[in-house]
C-alpha positions in Angstrom: 13.6 75.0 19.5 13.7 75.7 15.7 12.8 72.8 13.3 15.8 73.6 11.2 17.9 71.6 13.7 17.8 67.8 13.3 19.1 64.8 15.2 21.5 62.9 13.0 20.6 59.3 12.2 24.0 58.0 13.4 23.0 58.4 17.1 19.7 56.6 16.8 21.1 53.0 17.0 23.4 53.8 20.0 20.4 55.4 21.7 18.2 52.3 21.1 21.0 50.0 22.4 21.7 52.1 25.5 17.9 52.3 26.4 17.4 48.6 25.8 20.3 47.4 27.8 19.9 49.9 30.7 16.5 48.5 31.8 15.9 44.7 32.3 12.3 45.0 33.3 9.8 46.7 31.0 8.1 48.2 34.0 11.3 50.2 34.8 11.8 51.2 31.2 8.2 52.4 31.1 8.6 54.4 34.3 11.8 56.0 32.9 10.1 57.0 29.6 7.0 58.3 31.4 9.3 60.6 33.4 11.3 61.8 30.4 8.3 62.1 28.0 5.4 62.8 30.2 3.1 65.0 28.0 3.3 63.8 24.4 1.2 60.7 24.5 3.8 58.4 23.0 4.6 56.1 25.9 1.1 55.0 26.7 0.4 54.2 23.0 3.3 51.8 22.7 2.6 48.0 22.6 4.0 47.0 26.0 3.3 43.3 25.4 6.0 43.4 22.7 9.7 42.7 23.3 11.7 45.4 25.0 13.9 46.1 22.0 10.9 46.4 19.7 9.3 48.9 22.1 12.4 51.1 22.2 12.9 50.9 18.4 9.3 51.8 17.7 9.5 54.8 20.1 12.8 56.2 18.7 11.7 55.6 15.1 8.4 57.5 15.5 10.2 60.5 16.9 13.1 60.4 14.4 10.8 60.1 11.4 8.8 63.1 12.5 11.3 65.5 13.9 9.4 68.7 13.2 6.9 67.5 15.8 9.1 65.5 18.2 12.6 67.1 17.9 12.6 68.5 21.4 11.3 65.2 22.9 13.9 63.2 20.9 16.7 65.5 22.1 15.4 65.1 25.7 15.4 61.3 25.4 19.0 61.3 24.1 20.3 63.5 26.9 18.3 61.7 29.6 19.6 58.3 28.5 23.1 59.6 28.4 22.6 60.8 32.0 22.1 57.3 33.3 25.5 57.0 35.0 25.4 53.7 36.9 22.6 51.1 36.1 23.7 49.1 39.1 20.1 47.7 39.5 21.1 45.3 36.7 23.5 43.5 39.1 20.5 42.1 41.0 19.2 40.1 38.0 20.5 36.8 36.7 23.9 37.1 35.1 23.8 40.7 36.4 27.5 41.5 36.1 27.5 40.8 32.4 24.3 42.8 31.8 25.7 45.7 33.8 28.9 45.8 31.8 27.1 45.7 28.5 24.8 48.5 29.6 27.7 50.7 30.8 29.5 50.1 27.5 26.4 51.1 25.5 25.9 54.2 27.7 29.5 55.2 27.3 29.2 54.9 23.5 26.1 57.1 23.5 27.7 59.6 25.9 30.6 60.1 23.6 28.2 61.3 20.9 25.9 63.7 22.8 28.1 66.8 23.1 26.7 68.5 19.9 23.2 67.9 21.2 23.9 69.4 24.6 25.0 72.5 22.8 21.5 72.9 21.4 20.2 73.5 24.9 21.0 76.5 26.9 22.3 75.9 30.5 19.0 77.1 31.9 16.9 74.8 29.7 19.1 71.8 30.6 18.9 72.6 34.3 15.1 72.8 34.0 14.9 69.5 32.1 16.9 67.7 34.8 14.8 69.3 37.6 11.6 68.2 36.0 12.8 64.7 35.4 13.9 64.4 39.1 10.6 65.7 40.3 8.6 63.3 38.0 10.8 60.3 38.9 10.3 61.0 42.6 6.5 61.4 42.1 6.3 58.0 40.3 8.2 56.2 43.1 6.1 58.0 45.7 2.9 56.9 44.1 4.1 53.3 43.9 5.1 53.3 47.6 1.8 54.8 48.6 -0.2 52.2 46.7 2.0 49.4 48.1 1.5 50.8 51.6 -2.3 50.8 51.1 -2.2 47.2 49.9 0.1 46.2 52.8 -2.4 47.7 55.3 -5.2 45.8 53.6 -3.3 42.6 53.9 -2.7 43.2 57.6 -6.4 44.0 58.1 -7.3 40.7 56.5 -5.2 38.8 59.1 -7.9 39.7 61.6 -10.7 38.1 59.5 -11.5 34.7 60.9 -13.6 33.7 57.9 -11.0 31.8 55.8 -13.2 31.7 52.7 -13.8 35.4 52.7 -10.2 36.0 53.4 -9.2 33.9 50.4 -11.4 35.8 48.0 -10.0 39.1 49.3 -6.5 37.7 48.8 -7.3 37.0 45.1 -8.4 40.6 44.6 -5.3 41.9 46.5 -2.9 39.9 44.3 -4.7 41.3 41.2 -4.2 44.8 42.5 -0.5 44.2 43.3 0.1 42.9 39.7 -1.6 46.0 38.4 0.7 48.3 40.4 3.7 47.0 38.5 2.0 47.5 35.1 1.6 43.8 34.5 -1.5 43.0 32.4 -3.8 41.4 34.9 -7.1 39.7 34.6 -9.5 39.1 37.5 -10.9 35.7 38.5 -13.0 33.9 35.8 -14.8 30.7 35.2 -14.6 28.4 32.2 -16.5 25.1 31.8 -15.8 23.0 34.9 -13.0 25.3 36.3 -12.6 28.3 38.5 -9.5 30.3 37.9 -8.5 32.8 40.6 -6.8 35.1 38.1 -4.3 35.5 35.3 -1.7 37.9 34.0 0.7 38.3 31.1 4.4 38.9 32.0 7.3 39.0 29.6 5.4 37.3 26.9 4.2 34.4 29.0 0.7 33.7 30.2 0.3 32.9 33.9 -2.6 31.5 35.9 -2.5 32.1 39.6 -4.1 30.5 42.6 -4.3 32.2 46.0 -4.8 30.2 49.2 -5.1 31.5 52.7 -6.0 28.6 54.9 -5.0 27.6 58.4 -2.8 24.8 57.3 0.1 24.8 54.9 -0.8 24.1 51.3 -0.7 20.3 50.5 0.1 18.3 47.4 -3.6 17.8 46.8 -4.1 21.7 46.7 -1.4 21.9 44.0 -2.5 18.9 42.1 -5.8 20.6 41.3 -4.1 23.8 40.1 -1.5 21.9 38.1 -4.3 20.1 36.2 -5.8 23.4 35.2 -2.4 24.6 33.8 -1.8 21.3 32.0 -5.1 21.9 30.0 -3.9 25.2 28.7 -1.5 26.1 25.9 2.1 25.0 26.3 3.6 28.4 27.2 1.2 28.8 30.2 2.8 28.8 33.7 1.3 28.8 37.1 1.9 30.9 40.2 0.6 29.4 43.4 0.4 31.7 46.5 -0.1 30.1 49.9 0.2 32.7 52.6 0.9 30.2 55.3 3.4 28.3 53.2 3.7 24.7 51.9 4.1 21.3 53.4 7.5 19.8 52.8 6.0 17.1 50.6 4.9 19.8 48.2 8.4 21.0 47.5 9.6 17.4 47.2 6.9 16.3 44.9 6.8 19.3 42.6 10.5 19.7 42.3 11.0 16.1 41.0 9.5 16.6 37.6 9.4 19.4 35.0 6.7 21.4 36.8 4.8 24.2 35.0 4.4 26.2 38.2 6.3 27.9 41.0 5.4 29.1 44.4 5.0 32.2 46.6 4.3 32.4 50.3 3.4 35.1 52.7 7.0 36.3 53.3 7.3 36.8 49.5 4.1 38.8 49.5 5.4 40.9 52.4 8.7 41.6 50.7 6.9 43.0 47.7 4.4 45.1 49.7 7.3 46.4 51.9 9.0 47.5 48.6 12.0 45.3 49.3 11.8 43.7 45.9 9.6 44.5 42.8 7.1 41.9 41.7 8.7 41.7 38.2 12.1 40.9 39.6 10.7 38.4 42.0 8.8 36.6 39.2 11.8 36.5 36.9 14.2 35.2 39.6 11.8 32.6 40.8 11.2 31.4 37.2 15.0 31.3 36.5 15.6 29.4 39.7 13.0 26.8 38.8 14.3 26.5 35.3 17.9 26.0 36.4 17.4 23.8 39.5 14.0 22.2 39.1 13.1 23.6 42.6 9.6 25.3 42.5 10.3 27.6 45.5 12.9 30.1 46.5 12.0 32.8 48.9 12.3 36.5 48.2 14.8 36.9 51.1 17.0 34.2 49.6 17.0 36.1 46.4 17.8 39.4 48.1 20.6 37.8 50.0 22.2 36.2 47.0 
């Protein structure tokens, strides 16, 4: 494509708006951008700990300010975003109908401006672009399913290990790997003075500590008291995720749902739902946190979320 052609600045803000609203989770946005812009080294160099709108603005501004280098990629991003017909996945998040309507409106605005840019591409070029995007998108989803399948098999293998302590350590490593599959910034277990932390991760600007238990009995209030104390000694925006494969005693839910808890809970069925690709971990974390914030209840199962 010749560098005499340029993308007009008037379309940049509608592009940013459509991109920001069409993806609720940064993982999904990153997957989309990696498919659309696979070879130019832009996506991996963005600060994915930043807010979603800032990430999108940074990407678009880089390409728009250096069109001699990135004109073709910017054009591809415009057309690929306009091709998002129905972002119905947004309906599964909290207040999903409103988010869906806002995204559709933004996409329609963008779509009404792209005709001149489609004319810059020949029919063959446009068909090739769409084919490559579909192939890349399918490859990304296939890789995620394969990795989740491997981790699911590992979890099932662990069920045959009678050594509860060894099984618990393996569960910590497994959860760290699951977090990494979804491009969440994960840290393995670590020790600070007087404390052992199973692991930690950063998600949507919040720091999380996690504890993983795989014992014969259901987790008790005493199990959570120790973990809650660790969270309470960290900065105010730190939350906790407690995973107990065999679930929790009813007293846990009663005790920890009475006050403003800084943690919420996962059990083995939640873990299976993620590994069976029924729900993504980012969506599960967001919905659990929203449920806890709105109701005070520290546990809602993945299958309740999927059925709502």
